[in-house]
C-alpha positions, 0 to 999 in steps of 0.5 A: 599492446598486448591482448590482455591490455586491450581486454582490460580496457574493454572491460573498463569501458563496459563496466558501469558505476553502481546505482546509488541506493537512493538514486533519483529513480529509486526515490521515485519508486517510493514517491510516485505512488504517494501522489502521481501514481497512487494505487487508490486515487489514480489506479482505483485499486484496493477500494473495498478495504478503503471503504470497509475498515475506515470507520475509525483510525485505529483499525485503519492504521493496522490494516495499512501496516498489514497491507504495506508489509504484505506488498513489500515482503511479497515483492521481495520474495517474488523478485528473489525467485522470479527466475526460478518460477515457470511462467505458466504457474507464476500466478499460483506461486504469487498467490501462495506467497501472498497467502502465506504472508497474510496468514502470518499477519493474521496469526500475529494479530490474533496472538497480540491484539485479539480485539483488533483481530475480531474487528479486522479478521475477515478483511485481513484475509481479503488482502490475498485478493487485493489488486494492489498486491497482485498488480505490483508482483506482476508489473514490477517484482517479476521483472526487477531486482529485490531492492527495487522491488522492496522500494516499489512495495513500500511506495505502493503501501504508503500510497494506499495507507495515507488515503485510507487513513485520511478517509478514516480521519474524516469519518471518525471525526464527523461520524463519532466526534472523536479521533482515536476515541478521544472526544475532540469536540467535548474537549473543546467544550462543544458537548452537543456536536451533531455527529453525522450518522452518514459517516459511519455508513459505507456511503460516507466512505464513498463521499469522502473517498470521492472528494479525496480523488477529486482533490488529488487529481485536480492537484496533479492534473491527472485526466482519465483516458 
């Protein structure tokens, strides 16, 4: 048997089949942050915006889209350049990438939805300091391939989004008696629905978020150690 034939056999043994685009492991990158490893209810990150922008659903939805975009895009960029970034300046590079993407989101919002920009302007800027974004860059994107990093970013973004949208739903419903500014209770004939002023205050957000964390952790059996 020739040396060439032996080498070909060795290569055939070593070569592993490519992982499927939607393998079980990759599906978990998206699904785990929705429940078992949720960035808000389990990791307790990104709490500030969950309390600050959730008085109504519309600005909350815009914030959720913005954060999801920033996490996924920054994960992609950092994963692509991770081998080129010296370890000692990696945090600076990560912040520069996040700040660039946040500025892009802010300018797009200012150009196409100025009213929403006035509502969310300060909070969009604070995405730069959102622990979820930095956490995923440091914990995942710096050590994984671009496609996996994008999936991880989308999963974290979706996990963040459903929680703040749920908080906004209950706050707008019971605080303003409406959903997306549509008067729900007036439509069903309850004109004198007693709206709860507590829900439009930050303490209302704390209460709703606390209940969501309790329900979600009870469902998954998560225990803080």
